[in-house]
Structures are given as structure tokens and as C-alpha cells.
C-alpha positions in Angstrom: -10.4 -34.7 -26.8 -10.7 -35.4 -23.2 -11.8 -32.6 -20.5 -9.4 -31.7 -17.8 -11.1 -32.6 -14.3 -11.3 -29.2 -12.6 -10.4 -29.0 -9.2 -11.1 -26.3 -7.0 -9.0 -23.6 -5.4 -9.2 -22.5 -1.7 -11.4 -19.5 -1.0 -9.6 -16.8 0.7 -10.3 -15.9 4.1 -12.4 -12.9 4.3 -11.1 -12.2 7.7 -7.1 -11.6 8.0 -5.8 -10.8 11.1 -2.2 -9.5 11.6 -0.4 -8.7 14.7 2.8 -6.9 15.4 4.9 -6.3 18.4 6.6 -3.3 18.0 5.9 0.1 15.4 7.9 0.1 12.0 8.0 -3.7 11.9 5.6 -3.9 9.1 4.5 -1.3 6.5 2.4 -1.4 3.4 1.5 1.3 0.6 -0.9 1.9 -1.8 -1.4 4.2 -4.3 -4.9 5.7 -5.6 -5.7 8.5 -7.9 -8.1 11.4 -7.0 -10.1 13.3 -9.5 -9.5 17.3 -8.7 -9.9 20.1 -10.4 -10.4 17.8 -13.7 -7.4 16.3 -13.6 -6.0 13.0 -11.8 -3.8 13.3 -8.9 -2.0 10.3 -7.3 -1.8 9.6 -3.5 0.9 7.4 -2.4 0.4 6.4 1.2 2.9 4.5 3.7 0.8 2.7 6.9 2.2 1.0 9.6 0.6 -2.0 10.4 1.3 -1.9 14.0 -1.3 0.9 14.8 -2.8 1.4 11.5 -0.9 5.0 11.5 -0.2 6.8 8.0 3.5 7.6 8.3 4.0 9.0 5.1 2.5 10.1 2.1 2.9 12.1 -1.4 0.8 13.2 -3.9 2.0 13.5 -7.6 0.9 14.5 -11.0 2.4 11.1 -12.4 2.2 7.5 -11.2 6.0 6.5 -11.1 8.6 5.8 -9.1 9.9 9.0 -8.2 6.5 9.2 -6.3 7.1 5.8 -4.4 10.6 6.8 -3.7 9.6 10.2 -2.5 7.1 8.8 0.1 9.8 6.4 1.2 12.5 9.3 1.4 9.6 11.0 3.5 9.2 8.5 5.9 13.1 8.3 6.6 12.9 12.1 7.2 10.6 11.3 10.2 13.5 9.0 11.7 11.5 5.6 11.8 13.4 3.5 9.5 
């Protein structure tokens, strides 16, 4: 049985530079969990890449769509959408 020739994959860049002209042009989100008094709490955060400002966040006991949509609704309430 012949072995397939191995090809090398491009190495990911360690430094990535993003620049944006105006606020609210590009957002990123992240969800992480925190242990608090023996229970998991999920923190959903939305960040503006223009100035790295946290523009909305929400904490929940469940990591679900409701958590993400709640974060987005908070962003909309702030008038930035």
C-alpha cells in the first residue's frame, strides 16, 4: 500500500493587525465561563475592534442562544447598531 505524500500546511501568523476607520465597523464576541461560589456562570462579551472597547456583556447560568441574543439586545439598547 502506497503512502500519501505529506504536504506541509502554512503556519498561522502569530501577529495579526486589524485596523478600522470608524467605531462599530467590526465586532467580535466571546463566551467564557467563570466559577463563582461553586457554580459555573457564563459571560458573553461583545467588543468593538476599532478601539477594543467592551460594548456589551451579559452573564447567565446557561450557555445558550438566549445568552448571546441578550448580549446583542444590550448592544442595540446602547444605540450603537
